[in-house]
C-alpha positions, 0 to 999 in steps of 0.5 A: 500500500502507498506509504505516501498517503496523506496523514489522515485524521478520523473523527467518529463516535466509532473507535475501530474496535474489531469486536463490534459490528456495523459502522465500526467493523466497516471502518476497521475493514476499510482502514486496515491497510492505511499506514498506521504512522499516517493515521490518527483517531479522534473519538469520545473518551468513554468509547475508547474506554469501553471499546478499545481500538485494535492495532495497528491503527491505535498508534495515534489516538486523541479523545474528546469529551461527550460533554460537561454536564452529566445526563440523568437516567431517571424521569427527571432526565426526560425533562432536563437531558435535552437542556443539558445536551444543548448546553454540552453542544454549545460548550463543545462548539465554544471551547478549543478541541480537547488534546489539540496539541496532540493533533497538531503534532500529528499534523493532519493533511485530511480529515475524515468525518464519519458521524453516527450522531450530532457529537461526531458531526460537531467535533469533526467540523470543529477540528477541520476548522481549527486545522484548516485542512480539507475534510471528507464526510462519510454517512452510512444512514440518514440519521439526520432526517429526524434530528432537530436539536438546537443550541444557542449558536447553531443546530443539527440541520444548519451544521449538516448543511454546512458540513455537506456544502464545505466537504471536499468529498462525500462518501456514502453507503448508497446512491439513494443516501447521496441523492436524499441528502443532496435533494434535502440540503440542495447541495451537489457534492464536489466529488463523491464515492459510494463505499460499501463494507469490503470483504477480505476473501484471503481470510475466508474458506472458499464457498461450497455452493451446493445447498444442504438438500438432505438437512433442515432448511436453515435461514440465518440472520447475523448481526445487530437487531435494531428497531429498524430491523426488528419488525421485518425479521419478526415477520420472517420468524413467525412465517418460518414458525408456521411452516415448521408447525405445518410439518416442514423441516425449517429453522431460523438461527440468530447470531446476535449479541445477548442483549438483542436476543434477550430484548425479544426473547419471549417472541423468539422462543414462541417462534422456536427461533434458535440462538447461536450467540454472537460469532467473532467476525473472523469466524462468521463466514463458516457459520454463514456457509451452513445456511441455505438462506441469509436473512436481511430485514428492513423495517416496514414501519414509516417511522424508520423509512429514512433508514430503510430507504437510504442504508445498505446494511454492511452485512450484505457483502459479508453474506455474499462472500459466503456463497449463500443466497440472501433473503431480503425482507423489507418495503419496496423502497428499501435500499437493501432490497434494491442492492439485492436486485441490482447484483442478483444475489438473492430474493426480495420479499417486499411484504410483511404478510405471513402468507406471502413470506411463507409462499416465497420460502416454500418455493425456494425450498422446492427450487434449490437450484435457483438458490445455488445460482444466486449464491454463486452470483453474489460471490462473483460480485464480491470478487469483482466489486467488493474485495477488500484490496479493490475497495480500499484502493478506490477509497485511498485514491479518493482521499489522496485526490481530495488533497491534490484538488484542495491544494 
């Protein structure tokens, strides 16, 4: 990898902990080959304490506080926490960035702002202003849509527009998200790149594309189960339970952290869902290869439409690397569904009606050859488009080109 890449400062609420999922894992995968001596992480203090960064990208780390007034975990907090939050954001905007001397000694040449909330966005822009160097912004979903927090001298929506307008480049998880943000804030990015979760195929066993026709038909879900995933996953779980109750040899297995299992445990157990615990990322591929279909759920609930229509879940490329077909359940406007359609790597179920889900699953069980073809297609797409070396090369070139243009 190019040792002359610019000194990159990443500002994010993520800490590059290898044991976490989603955004954090994707950033680890994307930056794995960035020269460690030319990389620095700037992240919240509490995040570093709970989720320590993994080597080699932990050589240069600086931290900032989440705020100065503590939040209350009681009923009074419902009233006072929004006020405390506004005060904290105002103080963070007024005060010089924490550990500024450490950042100055690193001398960043470009800043990558990857926020999952207002804190990361505010601190990223503040540091970019302080050091007067170009910055790139990377969004993985449209969390901005329903955030309207304000403080004395600013607010989330004003800050968002400013950051997107002044960024030297946009990185987006999907073209849908890029379009949404461009239309909402009436801004055309100077440069943009769609960046999905890269997959290191050299660390995975080659897939066996032959499905397990002589065994229980297994549907697998791996990863976090947030509110914007749950209702779709629950519909599939209930449909599978009804098929099983009618005598079909089928099961749903969840590989997720204990808190997501326990949160909905009563329902999972009622639907006879199997719990496989959270599998370490390095071992995940071999568990995915034991499935017949890999489940992705995107919420049908209007409240989460801004997530569903904009975010391509990071698990999709990991799923495809296993050589197994995807079963994407979500509304017609789901970005995940569109991804599966575009790359012909699975089946799309655009309803949460149990009868239709059952009908689709039954057809696949009766047509194993189609599932094998979709699995092969997905693996071929990963090899050509989402292999780690290829994705990183595009990203690192994009970062370097932003420096050249800025100068």
